[in-house]
C-alpha positions in Angstrom: -0.1 -0.1 0.1 1.7 3.2 -1.0 1.3 6.4 1.2 1.4 9.8 -0.3 4.2 11.7 1.2 2.9 15.0 0.5 -0.6 14.1 2.6 1.3 12.8 5.3 3.5 16.1 5.3 0.5 18.2 5.1 -1.2 16.2 7.9 2.0 16.5 10.2 2.1 20.3 9.2 -1.7 21.0 10.3 -1.3 18.9 13.4 1.9 21.1 14.1 -0.1 24.3 13.6 -2.8 23.2 15.7 -0.4 22.7 18.6 1.3 26.2 18.1 -2.1 28.1 18.1 -2.9 26.1 21.3 0.3 27.1 22.9 0.2 30.7 21.5 -3.5 31.2 23.1 -2.3 29.5 26.3 1.1 30.2 27.2 0.3 33.8 28.8 -2.5 32.8 31.1 -0.3 30.0 32.6 2.6 32.2 33.0 0.4 34.6 35.0 -0.9 31.7 37.1 2.9 30.8 37.8 4.1 34.3 38.7 0.9 34.8 41.0 1.7 31.4 42.8 5.4 32.6 43.2 4.3 35.9 44.4 2.1 34.3 46.9 4.5 31.8 48.2 7.2 34.5 48.7 4.9 36.9 50.4 4.1 34.2 52.9 7.5 33.2 53.8 8.9 36.8 53.7 6.3 38.0 56.4 5.7 34.9 58.1 2.1 34.4 57.8 0.8 31.5 59.7 -0.3 28.3 57.8 -3.9 28.5 59.5 -4.6 31.8 58.1 -3.1 31.4 54.6 -0.9 28.3 53.4 1.4 28.3 50.8 0.9 27.2 47.5 3.1 24.4 47.7 1.5 23.6 51.2 -1.9 23.2 49.3 -0.4 21.2 46.6 0.8 18.9 48.9 -2.6 18.6 50.5 -4.2 17.9 47.1 -1.9 14.6 46.8 -2.0 13.5 50.5 -5.6 14.1 51.0 -6.7 13.0 47.4 -8.6 10.1 49.0 -10.8 12.3 50.9 -11.2 14.9 48.3 -12.5 12.3 46.1 -14.8 10.8 48.4 -16.3 14.1 49.0 -16.1 14.9 45.2 -18.7 12.4 44.1 -21.9 13.6 46.0 -21.0 17.3 44.9 -20.5 16.3 41.5 -23.7 14.0 41.4 -25.6 16.6 43.1 -24.7 19.3 40.8 -25.0 17.5 37.5 -28.6 16.3 38.9 -29.4 20.1 39.6 -28.2 21.1 36.5 -30.3 18.8 34.5 -33.8 19.1 36.4 -33.3 22.9 36.7 -32.5 23.3 33.2 -35.3 21.0 31.9 -37.9 22.2 33.9 -37.1 25.9 32.8 -37.0 24.8 28.8 -40.3 23.3 29.4 -41.9 26.3 31.0 -40.3 28.5 28.6 -42.2 26.6 25.7 -45.2 26.7 27.8 -44.6 30.6 27.8 -44.2 31.0 24.4 -47.1 29.1 23.6 -49.5 30.9 25.9 -49.3 34.0 26.9 -52.2 34.2 29.5 -50.1 31.3 31.3 -46.8 33.3 31.0 -48.6 36.2 32.6 -49.9 34.1 35.4 -46.6 32.1 36.0 -43.8 34.7 35.2 -44.2 36.9 38.2 -44.0 33.8 40.5 -40.7 33.0 38.7 -39.3 36.2 39.4 -40.2 36.4 42.8 -38.7 32.9 43.6 -35.4 33.9 41.9 -35.6 37.0 44.3 -35.4 35.1 47.2 -31.3 34.7 48.3 -30.4 30.7 47.9 -28.8 31.2 51.6 -32.4 32.0 52.9 -34.2 29.2 51.0 -32.0 26.6 51.5 -32.7 25.8 55.2 -36.3 25.9 54.1 -35.7 23.1 51.5 -33.5 21.2 54.1 -36.3 21.1 56.6 -38.9 20.1 54.1 -36.8 17.2 52.6 -34.0 16.4 55.0 -30.5 16.1 55.1 -30.5 13.8 51.9 -29.5 14.2 48.6 -32.8 15.6 47.3 -32.5 19.1 49.0 -29.2 19.7 47.4 -30.4 18.7 44.0 -33.1 21.1 44.3 -31.2 23.9 45.6 -28.9 23.6 42.4 -32.0 23.2 40.3 -33.4 26.5 41.5 -30.1 28.5 41.2 -30.2 27.3 37.6 -33.6 27.7 36.7 -34.1 31.4 36.0 -31.1 32.4 33.7 -32.3 29.7 31.6 -35.8 30.2 31.7 -35.4 33.9 30.7 -32.9 33.2 27.7 -35.1 30.3 26.4 -38.1 32.5 26.1 -36.1 35.0 24.3 -34.3 32.7 22.0 -37.8 31.0 21.0 -39.2 34.5 20.3 -36.3 35.5 18.6 -37.4 34.2 15.2 -37.3 36.9 12.5 -40.5 38.1 10.8 -38.7 36.6 7.3 -38.4 32.9 8.9 -42.0 33.1 9.9 -43.1 34.0 6.3 -40.9 31.7 5.1 -42.6 28.9 7.1 -46.0 29.8 5.9 -45.0 29.8 2.1 -43.6 26.4 2.4 -46.8 25.2 4.3 -45.1 24.2 7.6 -47.1 22.8 10.1 -46.8 24.0 13.7 -44.6 21.3 14.8 -42.1 21.6 12.0 -42.1 25.3 12.5 -41.6 24.7 16.0 -38.8 22.0 15.6 -37.0 23.6 12.5 -37.5 27.2 13.2 -38.0 28.2 16.8 -35.7 25.4 18.4 -32.8 26.3 16.2 -33.3 30.1 16.8 -33.4 29.3 20.6 -30.1 27.1 20.7 -27.5 29.9 21.1 -29.4 31.8 23.7 -30.1 28.5 25.4 -26.3 27.2 25.5 -25.4 31.0 26.7 -27.8 30.3 29.6 -26.4 26.8 30.5 -22.8 28.0 30.5 -23.5 30.2 33.4 -26.0 27.5 35.1 -22.9 24.8 34.6 -21.0 27.0 37.2 -23.8 28.1 39.4 -25.1 24.7 40.0 -21.9 23.7 41.8 -22.2 26.7 44.2 -26.0 25.4 44.7 -24.9 22.0 45.8 -22.1 23.4 48.0 -24.6 26.0 49.9 -27.0 22.9 50.2 -24.2 20.9 51.8 -23.3 23.9 54.2 -27.0 23.8 55.7 -26.9 20.2 56.3 -24.6 17.4 55.2 -22.0 14.9 56.4 -20.4 14.5 53.1 -19.6 16.5 50.1 -17.0 19.4 49.3 -19.4 21.8 51.2 -19.4 19.8 54.3 -15.4 19.5 54.0 -15.0 23.1 53.6 -16.9 23.8 57.0 -15.1 21.1 58.3 -11.9 22.4 57.5 -12.6 25.8 58.4 -13.6 25.0 62.0 -10.9 22.9 62.4 -8.2 25.5 61.2 -6.9 23.3 58.5 -6.4 26.1 55.7 -4.6 23.8 53.1 -7.4 21.4 53.1 -9.7 24.3 53.0 -7.8 25.7 49.9 -7.6 22.4 48.5 -11.2 21.8 48.7 -11.9 25.3 46.9 -9.6 24.2 44.1 -11.5 21.1 43.6 -14.7 22.8 43.5 -13.5 25.2 41.2 -12.1 22.4 39.1 -15.6 20.8 39.0 -17.2 23.9 37.7 -14.7 24.0 34.9 -15.4 20.7 33.9 -19.0 21.2 33.6 -18.4 24.9 31.9 -16.0 23.0 29.5 -18.6 20.2 28.7 -21.1 22.5 28.0 -19.2 24.7 25.6 -17.8 21.5 23.5 -21.6 20.6 23.4 -22.4 24.0 22.1 -19.8 23.5 19.4 -21.2 20.4 18.3 -24.6 21.4 18.2 -24.9 25.1 17.6 -23.9 25.9 13.8 -24.7 29.5 14.0 -24.8 32.6 16.3 -26.7 35.8 16.4 -24.3 39.0 16.6 -26.8 40.5 19.1 -26.9 37.8 21.7 -25.5 38.5 25.0 
């Protein structure tokens, strides 16, 4: 079997170009992070800051390695609560947005209630949900869902209503059924707006799950944060915060990848 050397050379060149672009876009943030860690370590060592107040980055990294089993054990419940809350909250928001667009009376009746629920601070409503549903996983999932719900609802309604008059007229000319118009025009128009909200929800759902664990839980990253704070274990506290941030980043990147695979266009006016 003969292999075209020009094709092989072209593929290698393209791969090298992709690697070069990735490096060019990432070296500055990486350098900035390294500089921050060096300054952080130097300030603590120079001024002799006690470890229980602010640990050095090296101490935090050491804790990440030494306590990896404990961190992973508490990571799993928070991960499940965050993902479940993300799915439940956004799914309910999408269904409600569709109902709002198709029935304006329904929107006028229930949208103010959704706004009112959104105005309640999550730290205020979390204890109520824990009292109702107990210290189990249900309360944490509901809290994570609530914190995801409103941004997705607003963006989905906006997206479904963003269909241009030209597209509506085109659908009429082509004699599109209500089902075809909904799936092929309204839903497609709403996807960029939906994914903008999902990116926000991918990080806030982690916050919701951790807040729920603060109120009442004996396992999870939120519970570990409280335990480390009360026991003055600052390296463990910082390590837990880093793991929590890592979880949010993983979910955000996952949504971003899904957006690139699904959404083929994006309107210029979208926020």
